LUMBAFI-848429 format. One record per residue: x, y, z of N, C-alpha, C in turn; chain; residue number from 1. Coordinates in pm, whole numbers, plus 50000, padded with zeros to 5 digits. Layout:
BEGIN
[[X, Y, Z], [X, Y, Z], [X, Y, Z], 'A', NUM]
...
END
This chain:
BEGIN
[[50081, 49883, 49993], [49993, 50008, 49985], [50093, 50138, 49994], 'A', 1]
[[50062, 50202, 49901], [50135, 50345, 49892], [50054, 50460, 49934], 'A', 2]
[[50116, 50567, 49979], [50056, 50674, 50014], [50118, 50819, 49945], 'A', 3]
[[50031, 50883, 49903], [50083, 51003, 49852], [50071, 51134, 49929], 'A', 4]
[[50171, 51205, 49972], [50158, 51298, 50069], [50206, 51419, 50006], 'A', 5]
[[50126, 51536, 49972], [50170, 51647, 49906], [50120, 51762, 49983], 'A', 6]
[[50213, 51846, 49999], [50199, 51987, 50089], [50222, 52099, 49986], 'A', 7]
[[50109, 52192, 49980], [50094, 52311, 49900], [50105, 52446, 49979], 'A', 8]
[[50186, 52520, 49955], [50182, 52636, 49995], [50119, 52773, 49930], 'A', 9]
[[50018, 52802, 50005], [49946, 52922, 49927], [50016, 53060, 49949], 'A', 10]
[[50057, 53112, 49857], [50127, 53245, 49873], [50032, 53365, 49896], 'A', 11]
[[49922, 53355, 49852], [49814, 53470, 49865], [49737, 53462, 49999], 'A', 12]
[[49688, 53340, 50033], [49633, 53331, 50174], [49728, 53298, 50286], 'A', 13]
[[49852, 53261, 50252], [49958, 53234, 50343], [49915, 53108, 50400], 'A', 14]
[[49848, 53029, 50366], [49833, 52902, 50448], [49881, 52784, 50378], 'A', 15]
[[49890, 52663, 50453], [49939, 52545, 50394], [49820, 52465, 50377], 'A', 16]
[[49810, 52387, 50238], [49738, 52305, 50217], [49777, 52165, 50217], 'A', 17]
[[49747, 52076, 50280], [49799, 51930, 50302], [49689, 51837, 50213], 'A', 18]
[[49753, 51790, 50118], [49665, 51705, 50029], [49725, 51542, 50053], 'A', 19]
[[49618, 51468, 50123], [49665, 51328, 50149], [49604, 51237, 50055], 'A', 20]
[[49655, 51161, 49967], [49612, 51065, 49876], [49640, 50924, 49921], 'A', 21]
[[49538, 50844, 49978], [49572, 50720, 50008], [49565, 50643, 49869], 'A', 22]
[[49648, 50556, 49843], [49656, 50450, 49726], [49643, 50315, 49755], 'A', 23]
[[49572, 50237, 49688], [49542, 50104, 49730], [49660, 50025, 49660], 'A', 24]
END
C-alpha cells in the first residue's frame, strides 16, 4: 500500500494546504 503526501503553500492566503492521497 502506497500513500501520496503533498503539501502546497498558498502564497496569497499564506496558508498551508495538505493533500493526502491514499493509494491502494
